[in-house]
Structure formats: structure tokens, C-alpha cells
Backbone as CSV, one residue per row, in Angstrom:
resi,resn,N_x,N_y,N_z,CA_x,CA_y,CA_z,C_x,C_y,C_z
1,MET,179.289,100.800,82.591,178.285,100.306,83.474,178.786,99.112,84.271
2,LYS,179.481,98.233,83.571,180.010,97.061,84.258,181.011,97.481,85.325
3,ARG,181.783,98.506,85.011,182.771,98.984,85.978,182.091,99.498,87.240
4,LEU,180.977,100.183,87.050,180.262,100.729,88.200,179.758,99.612,89.112
5,PHE,179.168,98.584,88.518,178.681,97.465,89.331,179.827,96.736,90.025
6,ARG,180.946,96.570,89.331,182.108,95.922,89.966,182.618,96.754,91.139
7,TYR,182.646,98.053,90.918,183.123,98.933,91.982,182.189,98.873,93.196
8,LEU,180.876,98.917,92.968,179.917,98.852,94.075,180.007,97.514,94.800
9,LYS,180.180,96.458,94.037,180.286,95.140,94.642,181.544,95.049,95.505
10,LYS,182.629,95.579,94.993,183.897,95.569,95.738,183.781,96.395,97.016
11,GLN,183.102,97.550,96.934,182.935,98.398,98.112,182.031,97.713,99.153
12,ILE,180.997,97.040,98.704,180.094,96.345,99.644,180.827,95.207,100.328
13,VAL,181.619,94.464,99.574,182.356,93.338,100.160,183.387,93.838,101.178
14,THR,184.091,94.893,100.849,185.130,95.382,101.764,184.555,96.057,103.000
15,HIS,183.402,96.696,102.870,182.834,97.435,103.999,181.567,96.782,104.546
16,LYS,181.379,95.501,104.335,180.138,94.861,104.757,179.973,94.858,106.267
17,ASN,181.005,94.840,106.994,180.889,94.845,108.453,180.506,96.217,108.995
18,SER,180.833,97.256,108.272,180.538,98.600,108.759,179.176,99.127,108.304
19,ILE,178.436,98.406,107.406,177.124,98.854,106.920,176.075,98.509,107.979
20,VAL,175.266,99.495,108.335,174.222,99.303,109.344,172.865,99.317,108.627
21,VAL,172.091,98.235,108.780,170.791,98.105,108.134,169.711,97.746,109.153
22,GLU,169.787,98.262,110.324,168.845,97.883,111.373,167.420,98.357,111.073
23,GLY,167.233,99.565,110.635,165.884,100.099,110.438,165.345,99.943,109.023
24,VAL,166.163,99.580,108.054,165.739,99.496,106.650,164.726,98.371,106.432
25,PRO,164.950,97.142,106.881,163.934,96.097,106.651,162.614,96.417,107.343
26,LEU,162.714,96.997,108.529,161.484,97.361,109.227,160.733,98.458,108.473
27,SER,161.441,99.429,107.933,160.804,100.503,107.159,160.145,99.957,105.893
28,ILE,160.843,99.058,105.210,160.272,98.454,103.991,159.026,97.649,104.334
29,PHE,159.068,96.878,105.422,157.920,96.075,105.850,156.728,96.976,106.194
30,LEU,156.958,98.053,106.921,155.875,98.973,107.282,155.319,99.683,106.047
31,LEU,156.178,100.034,105.103,155.727,100.657,103.863,154.838,99.700,103.067
32,LEU,155.239,98.438,103.005,154.449,97.433,102.300,153.093,97.227,102.973
33,ILE,153.081,97.145,104.285,151.828,96.967,105.031,150.895,98.168,104.799
34,SER,151.435,99.382,104.865,150.585,100.565,104.663,150.048,100.626,103.233
35,PHE,150.832,100.190,102.258,150.368,100.155,100.877,149.210,99.162,100.716
36,VAL,149.361,97.974,101.275,148.309,96.946,101.192,147.039,97.429,101.895
37,MET,147.203,98.051,103.054,146.033,98.556,103.778,145.332,99.668,102.995
38,GLY,146.087,100.538,102.370,145.491,101.606,101.566,144.692,101.064,100.399
39,VAL,145.254,100.063,99.711,144.544,99.445,98.583,143.268,98.776,99.075
40,ASN,143.322,98.085,100.211,142.127,97.421,100.756,141.066,98.434,101.192
41,ILE,141.483,99.555,101.744,140.524,100.579,102.143,139.808,101.143,100.921
42,LEU,140.538,101.397,99.847,139.911,101.886,98.607,138.941,100.853,98.033
43,ARG,139.323,99.573,98.094,138.446,98.506,97.589,137.164,98.427,98.404
44,VAL,137.280,98.532,99.722,136.103,98.460,100.589,135.183,99.656,100.347
45,ILE,135.743,100.835,100.153,134.926,102.024,99.883,134.179,101.864,98.563
46,THR,134.857,101.357,97.544,134.214,101.145,96.248,133.106,100.103,96.347
47,ASN,133.383,98.990,97.034,132.356,97.956,97.213,131.178,98.487,98.016
48,GLY,131.454,99.292,99.026,130.376,99.874,99.827,129.480,100.776,98.997
49,LYS,130.078,101.576,98.121,129.302,102.457,97.256,128.419,101.637,96.314
50,ASN,128.986,100.602,95.716,128.213,99.742,94.815,127.087,99.032,95.565
51,ASN,127.371,98.560,96.762,126.354,97.880,97.557,125.223,98.835,97.935
52,TYR,125.551,100.071,98.246,124.526,101.048,98.605,123.634,101.379,97.410
53,GLU,124.228,101.488,96.215,123.431,101.730,95.012,122.506,100.547,94.737
54,THR,122.998,99.333,94.921,122.167,98.143,94.758,121.035,98.137,95.777
55,TYR,121.348,98.519,97.010,120.337,98.577,98.066,119.232,99.560,97.695
56,LEU,119.604,100.742,97.192,118.598,101.744,96.836,117.708,101.264,95.692
57,SER,118.303,100.627,94.680,117.496,100.139,93.558,116.571,99.004,93.989
58,GLU,117.052,98.118,94.847,116.218,97.026,95.334,115.103,97.546,96.243
59,LYS,115.398,98.591,97.012,114.386,99.182,97.877,113.271,99.803,97.036
60,ALA,113.634,100.502,95.958,112.624,101.084,95.064,111.794,99.985,94.403
61,SER,112.456,98.918,93.987,111.749,97.790,93.378,110.790,97.149,94.376
62,LEU,111.215,97.012,95.620,110.364,96.428,96.655,109.148,97.304,96.923
63,GLU,109.330,98.616,96.939,108.200,99.521,97.149,107.184,99.408,96.019
64,GLU,107.661,99.275,94.782,106.755,99.088,93.648,105.986,97.779,93.774
65,ILE,106.671,96.728,94.180,106.024,95.420,94.322,104.996,95.458,95.445
66,ILE,105.297,96.149,96.544,104.353,96.250,97.656,103.106,97.009,97.221
67,ALA,103.290,98.107,96.468,102.140,98.870,95.979,101.290,98.028,95.027
68,LYS,101.939,97.284,94.139,101.208,96.414,93.216,100.475,95.316,93.979
69,ASN,101.105,94.788,95.014,100.474,93.751,95.829,99.229,94.292,96.525
70,GLU,99.292,95.532,97.025,98.119,96.135,97.659,96.979,96.297,96.660
71,ASP,97.303,96.756,95.446,96.271,96.902,94.417,95.646,95.552,94.064
72,LEU,96.489,94.538,93.914,95.968,93.208,93.577,95.139,92.617,94.719
73,THR,95.522,92.902,95.947,94.745,92.423,97.093,93.364,93.074,97.111
74,LYS,93.313,94.387,96.857,92.018,95.080,96.785,91.163,94.498,95.667
75,GLU,91.795,94.269,94.508,91.045,93.717,93.377,90.556,92.309,93.683
76,ASN,91.379,91.513,94.329,90.988,90.154,94.699,89.828,90.173,95.683
77,ASN,89.887,91.070,96.659,88.790,91.177,97.622,87.497,91.585,96.920
78,PHE,87.587,92.500,95.950,86.396,92.914,95.217,85.843,91.780,94.371
79,VAL,86.726,91.064,93.675,86.280,89.985,92.798,85.662,88.841,93.600
80,SER,86.149,88.599,94.796,85.608,87.501,95.598,84.403,87.918,96.439
81,SER,83.963,89.149,96.307,82.831,89.620,97.104,81.506,89.189,96.467
82,ASP,80.452,89.211,97.290,79.120,88.847,96.805,78.569,89.889,95.838
83,GLU,78.893,91.152,96.049,78.404,92.199,95.158,78.913,91.987,93.729
84,TYR,80.171,91.588,93.614,80.732,91.353,92.284,80.053,90.154,91.627
85,ARG,79.803,89.115,92.394,79.132,87.935,91.832,77.725,88.288,91.357
86,LYS,77.023,89.104,92.145,75.685,89.532,91.725,75.764,90.352,90.442
87,LEU,76.740,91.232,90.363,76.911,92.058,89.172,77.188,91.209,87.940
88,ILE,78.053,90.225,88.090,78.372,89.339,86.954,77.146,88.525,86.548
89,LEU,76.414,87.997,87.513,75.210,87.230,87.174,74.182,88.116,86.477
90,ARG,74.040,89.338,86.933,73.073,90.248,86.330,73.455,90.557,84.887
91,GLU,74.746,90.803,84.650,75.182,91.197,83.310,75.207,90.020,82.334
92,THR,75.648,88.864,82.774,75.836,87.754,81.835,74.613,86.857,81.714
93,SER,73.907,86.616,82.802,72.814,85.634,82.765,71.445,86.255,82.926
94,ASN,71.366,87.582,83.002,70.093,88.294,83.140,69.332,87.883,84.404
95,TYR,70.025,87.714,85.491,69.372,87.459,86.775,68.980,88.772,87.415
96,ALA,67.906,88.728,88.187,67.438,89.942,88.845,67.293,89.691,90.336
97,SER,67.199,90.782,91.084,66.921,90.678,92.515,65.447,90.354,92.713
98,ASP,65.039,90.111,93.963,63.648,89.760,94.241,62.694,90.902,93.925
99,ASN,63.099,92.133,94.100,62.200,93.254,93.884,62.340,93.854,92.484
100,GLU,62.941,93.167,91.545,63.132,93.677,90.193,62.405,92.795,89.185
101,ARG,62.038,93.420,88.063,61.471,92.679,86.943,62.373,92.896,85.732
102,LEU,62.562,91.835,84.991,63.373,91.940,83.792,62.485,91.958,82.565
103,PHE,62.798,92.828,81.644,62.067,92.916,80.383,63.065,92.751,79.251
104,GLN,62.687,91.975,78.269,63.528,91.839,77.095,63.039,92.828,76.067
105,THR,63.893,93.759,75.717,63.474,94.836,74.826,63.904,94.625,73.388
106,LYS,64.869,93.800,73.148,65.378,93.612,71.792,65.484,92.130,71.496
107,GLU,65.349,91.836,70.243,65.610,90.479,69.794,67.116,90.258,69.755
108,LYS,67.490,89.024,69.565,68.915,88.764,69.400,69.420,89.483,68.165
109,PRO,70.607,89.999,68.218,71.147,90.673,67.033,71.284,89.710,65.868
110,ALA,70.991,90.202,64.698,71.016,89.360,63.505,72.433,88.952,63.125
111,PHE,73.398,89.742,63.512,74.759,89.399,63.112,75.306,88.188,63.875
112,LEU,74.599,87.749,64.910,75.048,86.564,65.622,74.603,85.273,64.941
113,ASP,73.574,85.345,64.109,73.105,84.149,63.401,74.084,83.814,62.296
114,GLU,74.469,82.577,62.252,75.409,82.150,61.223,74.659,81.329,60.179
115,THR,74.509,81.879,59.031,73.948,81.147,57.898,74.978,81.199,56.786
116,LYS,75.274,80.072,56.267,76.288,80.004,55.223,75.629,80.239,53.861
117,GLN,76.217,81.117,53.110,75.758,81.389,51.761,76.888,81.015,50.803
118,TYR,76.562,80.136,49.896,77.561,79.672,48.943,77.389,80.391,47.613
119,LEU,78.462,80.603,46.946,78.456,81.236,45.634,78.187,80.164,44.581
120,ASP,77.155,80.358,43.799,76.800,79.396,42.756,77.580,79.744,41.496
121,LEU,78.590,78.969,41.212,79.443,79.246,40.059,78.834,78.758,38.743
122,GLY,77.787,77.978,38.843,77.137,77.501,37.617,76.413,78.622,36.892
123,GLN,75.924,79.599,37.595,75.194,80.708,36.975,76.120,81.838,36.553
124,LYS,77.318,81.813,36.970,78.248,82.914,36.718,79.104,82.576,35.504
125,LYS,79.190,83.524,34.553,80.020,83.294,33.377,81.289,84.139,33.427
126,ASP,81.213,85.292,34.062,82.375,86.169,34.163,82.848,86.142,35.623
127,TYR,84.064,85.654,35.857,84.578,85.521,37.219,85.497,86.672,37.622
128,SER,85.458,87.774,36.912,86.409,88.856,37.183,86.111,89.585,38.489
129,ASN,84.862,89.657,38.901,84.546,90.365,40.155,84.009,89.396,41.216
130,TRP,84.586,88.250,41.304,84.159,87.246,42.282,84.313,87.724,43.717
131,TRP,85.271,88.573,43.939,85.536,89.050,45.292,84.419,89.959,45.798
132,LEU,83.668,90.614,44.881,82.550,91.450,45.303,81.476,90.616,45.991
133,LYS,81.246,89.446,45.486,80.257,88.555,46.075,80.665,88.157,47.483
134,LEU,81.945,87.959,47.694,82.437,87.596,49.018,82.327,88.765,49.986
135,VAL,82.640,89.954,49.528,82.639,91.129,50.390,81.218,91.588,50.702
136,ILE,80.350,91.618,49.719,78.987,92.116,49.901,78.170,91.141,50.728
137,ASN,78.288,89.865,50.474,77.497,88.891,51.219,78.257,88.518,52.426
């Protein structure tokens, strides 16, 4: 191997004036430029594809948000209307219109009254079923 390199070196030194390299550097430079341009074109195509996918997903998200905004706007308009206020007053405070009469048909439900009942432990001798008193009462 060493002999081969020595021989090539000797041949290059002896024939250096007769070697013509006019087009070789230009060819190498053009090859390098075309390689760099090819890599950049592939990178731009890949980035463009990714950007387009992002655009489509964001567009779908925007359409969902616009639809939700329309629904919320309709709901807001309904809630701020006079009809809704009248409905709420009628249901919660028992208000009536001028041409209506209100009748109370039922008493207040008994389960709303809070009366505390305490367990008298002085009368109890067996505490094994104490939980029944809590559950039943």
C-alpha cells in the first residue's frame, strides 16, 4: 500500500504540469450546490406538509369554537330576556301576571322542617342496635 501511494505521489510530482483540472473544481462546486438545494427542497416540502396538517386541525378547532360561541350567544340572549326573568320569578317566588290568580295547594313539605331528635342513652341498656335508632329516626 505504501508503495502505491509513493508511486502515485511520484507520478503526480513528475507530471504536474501536464495534468488539466479546469472543469473538475467547477463540477464539484455544482454537485455540492445541487445536493444542498435538493436537501432544502425536501425540508421545505416536509415543513409544508406539517404546516398544512396544523392548519387543518386549527381550522376544525376554530369551527367548533365558532359553533359553541353561537350557542352561548343564543343562550345569553335568552337568559337576558324579559321572558326568562318572568319565568324565573314565577317559578322561584310565585309571582303571577296581572290576569292570573295564584293558589297554594299544598303545605310545605315536612321533610324540609329540621327538628333534632337526640338519642336518650339513659333509658337504653343494650347498645348493640344503636344504629337502628339513627337510621329509623
